[in-house]
C-alpha positions as CSV (number, residue, x, y, z in Angstrom):
1,M,44.5,186.6,-76.1
2,D,45.1,182.9,-77.0
3,V,43.2,180.0,-75.5
4,W,43.9,176.4,-76.4
5,S,42.1,173.3,-75.1
6,F,42.4,169.6,-75.8
7,V,39.6,167.3,-74.6
8,D,39.3,163.5,-74.8
9,M,35.5,163.1,-75.2
10,T,35.6,159.3,-75.7
11,D,33.7,158.6,-72.4
12,Q,31.0,161.1,-73.2
13,V,30.2,159.7,-76.7
14,T,28.3,156.6,-77.4
15,M,26.7,155.6,-80.7
16,G,23.9,153.2,-80.2
17,P,20.8,152.4,-82.2
18,P,18.4,155.3,-82.6
19,E,15.3,155.4,-80.4
20,G,12.9,152.7,-81.5
21,E,15.4,150.0,-82.4
22,G,12.8,148.5,-84.7
23,D,13.4,151.4,-87.1
24,L,16.8,150.0,-88.1
25,P,16.9,148.2,-91.5
26,E,17.9,144.6,-91.4
27,G,21.7,144.2,-91.3
28,A,22.3,147.8,-90.2
29,V,25.8,148.3,-88.8
30,I,26.2,150.4,-85.6
31,P,29.8,151.7,-85.3
32,E,31.5,151.6,-81.9
33,V,33.3,154.8,-81.0
34,E,36.8,154.0,-80.0
35,S,37.9,157.6,-79.4
36,M,36.9,161.2,-79.9
37,L,39.5,163.9,-79.5
38,V,38.6,167.7,-79.7
39,E,41.1,170.4,-80.0
40,T,40.1,174.1,-79.9
41,L,42.2,177.2,-80.5
42,I,40.7,180.7,-79.8
43,T,42.7,183.8,-80.8
44,G,41.3,187.2,-80.3
45,S,41.3,190.6,-78.6
46,G,38.9,192.8,-76.8
47,L,38.1,195.7,-74.5
48,Y,37.4,195.3,-70.8
49,L,36.1,198.3,-68.9
50,W,35.9,198.4,-65.1
51,D,33.6,200.8,-63.2
52,L,35.8,202.0,-60.3
53,E,33.0,203.7,-58.4
54,A,30.8,200.6,-58.4
55,G,33.7,198.2,-58.1
56,R,32.5,195.9,-60.9
57,L,32.6,195.2,-64.6
58,H,31.1,197.9,-66.8
59,S,31.5,196.3,-70.2
60,L,33.4,193.6,-72.1
61,E,33.7,193.2,-75.9
62,L,35.6,190.3,-77.5
63,S,36.2,189.3,-81.1
64,C,37.8,185.9,-81.6
65,D,38.8,183.5,-84.4
66,V,38.0,180.0,-83.5
67,I,39.4,176.8,-85.0
68,E,38.1,173.4,-83.7
69,S,39.4,170.1,-84.9
70,R,37.7,166.8,-84.0
71,E,39.0,163.3,-84.7
72,T,36.7,160.4,-84.2
73,T,37.8,156.7,-84.5
74,M,35.1,154.1,-84.9
75,L,35.1,150.3,-85.2
76,M,32.6,148.9,-87.7
77,P,31.8,145.2,-88.0
78,M,32.0,144.1,-91.6
79,G,31.1,140.5,-91.9
80,P,33.7,138.4,-90.0
81,N,36.1,141.4,-89.9
82,T,36.2,144.8,-88.1
83,V,37.1,147.9,-90.0
84,E,38.6,151.0,-88.2
85,V,37.2,154.3,-89.6
86,V,38.9,157.6,-88.7
87,Q,36.8,160.8,-89.4
88,G,38.3,164.3,-89.1
89,H,36.4,167.6,-89.0
90,I,37.8,171.1,-88.9
91,M,35.5,174.0,-88.1
92,V,36.6,177.6,-88.5
93,G,34.7,180.7,-87.6
94,T,34.5,184.0,-85.7
95,E,32.8,184.7,-82.4
96,N,31.9,188.1,-81.1
97,W,30.8,188.7,-77.5
98,E,29.5,191.9,-75.9
99,V,28.5,192.2,-72.2
100,T,27.3,195.4,-70.6
101,C,26.4,195.7,-66.9
102,E,23.9,198.3,-65.8
103,G,22.7,199.5,-62.4
């Protein structure tokens, strides 16, 4: 099984001052998120058992390798200029799922 997704999360992400704006030090710079793009690839296999008599799922076991990459572009005011900062993160891991239906 291979699952791939690409999501533009720009509209869901805002970076503003933390709660209690007064907590910011004088001259603190708050970046403006210009874009956030998230790509996920899940590769794995599993076992799906169906209960024929009950007409429903009996159990499901999945083991998957997950790779997620995230690229965030921010604009930061620096004096009279604005600097574009691009940050990239790659997260790699394994997920295991097990579902059993009883009754």
